[in-house]
C-alpha positions in Angstrom: 16.3 6.8 22.5 18.3 3.5 22.3 15.1 1.5 22.8 13.3 3.4 20.0 16.1 3.1 17.5 15.4 -0.5 16.4 11.7 0.4 16.1 12.5 3.4 13.9 14.7 1.3 11.7 12.0 -1.4 11.3 9.4 1.3 10.5 11.8 2.8 7.8 12.4 -0.6 6.3 8.6 -1.4 6.2 7.9 2.0 4.7 10.5 1.6 2.0 9.1 -1.9 1.2 5.6 -0.5 1.0 6.8 2.2 -1.5 8.5 -0.5 -3.6 5.5 -2.8 -3.5 3.0 0.0 -4.4 5.2 0.9 -7.4 4.8 -2.7 -8.6 1.0 -2.6 -8.6 -0.9 -2.3 -11.9 -1.6 1.4 -12.7 -5.4 1.1 -12.1 -4.8 -0.4 -8.6 -2.2 2.3 -7.8 -4.7 5.0 -8.8 -7.3 3.5 -6.5 -4.9 3.2 -3.6 -3.6 6.8 -4.1 -7.1 8.2 -4.4 -8.3 6.5 -1.2 -5.3 6.6 1.0 -3.0 9.4 -0.1 -5.8 11.8 -0.9 -7.9 10.4 2.0 -11.0 10.5 -0.1 -14.0 8.4 1.0 -14.7 5.4 -1.1 -18.0 7.0 -2.2 -16.1 9.8 -3.8 -13.5 7.5 -5.3 -16.2 5.4 -6.8 -17.8 8.4 -8.5 -14.4 9.5 -10.0 -13.5 6.0 -11.1 -16.9 5.0 -12.3 -17.0 1.9 -10.2 -19.3 0.8 -7.4 -18.2 1.1 -3.8 -18.5 -2.7 -3.5 -16.1 -3.2 -6.4 -13.6 -0.8 -4.9 -13.8 -2.6 -1.6 -12.9 -5.8 -3.3 -10.0 -4.2 -5.2 -8.7 -2.7 -2.0 -9.0 -6.0 -0.1 -7.0 -7.8 -2.9 -4.4 -5.0 -3.1 -3.9 -4.9 0.7 -3.4 -8.7 0.7 -0.9 -8.4 -2.2 1.0 -5.6 -0.6 1.2 -7.5 2.7 2.7 -10.5 0.9 5.1 -8.3 -1.1 6.3 -6.4 2.0 6.8 -9.6 4.0 8.8 -11.1 1.1 11.0 -8.0 0.7 11.7 -7.8 4.5 12.6 -11.6 4.5 14.8 -11.1 1.5 16.3 -7.9 2.7 15.5 -6.2 -0.6 13.9 -2.9 0.7 16.7 -0.7 -0.5 15.9 -1.4 -4.2 
């Protein structure tokens, strides 16, 4: 349990940072992320609902994941995950 405690704390900090960073995304990007990841819809289904091609959604998700990764790393380095 003592060994797992730091891992849990790190996970919780990363999860909070992810929530903070997702909230900062433009609404259209948040909608795509939520449709694909939270609803676990395949990109084909998301593309039909959003009226965009699967290729376009892949590009958006690539860019969003890169943006989220940078945001999370910045928040963890700054210690601002509690915001």
